[in-house]
N, C-alpha and C positions, 0 to 999 in steps of 0.2 A: 505493500500500498504509499501512494505516496501522496504527503499531506505539504499544503504549504497557508503560511499564513501572515501577514504585514502586522510592524506590533512597534512600539516604543520605546526608550524606554524608559518610559513608568511600566512600564507593567513583563519586563526581565526578568525583577524577579521573581513576579509570579508565576511564570511559564520553567523557570527555574523548582520553584517550589512542585509544580502540581509533576511536572517532568522525574520527579527527585522524590514525590512520594506514591508513583511509579517504580521506583525500580527495586530490585529480586535480587538474591543471588545465584551469579549467574551472566546475572547482566553487562554486556558494555556497549558504554555508548560515546558514539567517536564527534565530534566534535569538529565540525572545520568553516574555514573561519579568515577571511586574511587578519592583519596584526591591529587590532585592534576593532574587531568585530561587537565584541563581548562573548564569547567563548569563557572566560573563567568565570566573568558574574554570571551564565546558566551557572556555569557547573560550580562556583559560593552560593547558589542556593538552592539549588538540590542538592549542596552542604548544608546546610543550617535548616532547611526537610530535616535531613538524618538531621537532628539534633544537635547539628555543632555552634555552641554556645559563639567565636571566636568570632573573627574573620583568619578563611583557608585565603595561606598564603598563594602565588600563587610557585608553581614549578617549576619556570622553565631554570633552573640554574640543581637543581634539586630530581628536578626530573621526576621522578616517583614522588609524593608524598598520604605517605594509607596514614591512611585512622577507621578507628578499634573505637567496639561498646571499653567504658558505658562515652566517651566523648562522641556518639554516629554512636545509629538500632541498627547498621549495618556495616561490616566495615566496606571501607573505600578507599581504593585503592587511586585520586588525581593526578595523570600523567598529564605531563608539558613533550613533544616530542621534537619541538622547535630546535632543539639546540643534536637533533642524531640529521649522524649522516648518508645511514647505511645502514638499509635495514636490518644486514647482517649486527649489529653492537644493538639493537631493541635481545637476542639470545641472553643478554645477561640484567636483563633489567626479568625477567622469570613472572613473567606479565600473567601469563597460563594460573600463575598458582596463587594470586589470588583472587579466582573465578574458585574455588572452590565455594565457599562462606562467604563472599563478598561480591563484593561492583566494582567496574572498572570506568572510572573520566575521566577519555584521553582526547588530548589537543593536540591540534595538527595532525591526524591519524593521515593526509597523505603521507605518511613520511612513512608509513606500516608498509609500504612497495606496494605495489599490481593485486595483488591478494585484499587488502588491506584487514579485515579484521571477519571471518565472515558467523554473519544473523545479527551484526551490530546495528545500531540503529543506532542511521546517520544522520547526527544535525548539522546543517549549511546554514550559515547566516552570511546573508550579503550586506551592504554595505554597513556603516559605520557614524554617518550622522545621527539626526533624530529620531529614522524611520528605518526600519530592518527588515530586514524580508525570510524569514528564517522555513529551509523546506527541509524536510525526515522522510527517508528513506526509512519509513516500517517492519520491521520483518516481522513474521511468525508469532513470534510469541510476544509483539508485545501489542499483538494487535485487537485484542482484548483490552484490553488497557491503556489501547492510548489516551490520555488526556486532555490532549489537546484541541479539540472538535468545533 
């Protein structure tokens, strides 16, 4: 299923909260868009929806920022692949291990290579101004719980 929606910056937190509330263990959410598009804003809102009290730092330099109970109610790894230059570097990160009991939020998923991440909820964000366009490739596992109808 493909979904598209226009939104403004005031709605970004509500959109992220709705997506975060729908997260389950084993989910991968790929957040794609240019610098400043709002990928981190959506990821932070998803983490807040799962109980994170403080502001989540951008994982740009750490690459992987894990969150676990009691900080959040579902283990989540917030991943920023911006600094990854070759998909072979991803093996060292062990990202699939987070999916046993948690979820992944991946910024810059294009760095995963041509295969991407099979079964991921792929969210593309266009625009960097007040108005944005969110386009989602919604996999079968998300169709019944897709919150942005």
